[in-house]
C-alpha angles and dihedrals in degrees: 000000000000090000090060092049091047092051092048090049091050091049092049091049090054090051091052090050091051093049091048092052091048092050092049091050091052092047091050091051090053093050097262129269116352116245116268094222129045114244093246090055091052091050091050093048092050090048091052093046092050090049092053095246094121129055111214 
């Protein structure tokens, strides 16, 4: 009985590995994860930090 459960678990692990590789390939083709902040927000935050308006 435990052999059957072990083989099913191994098969499922292989399916997870395949889906992960496929997802990473798609993400790489799209340029990866999109940035969390828009470029103009980053520029404004850096300007404020340089001007002493923000404590980091």
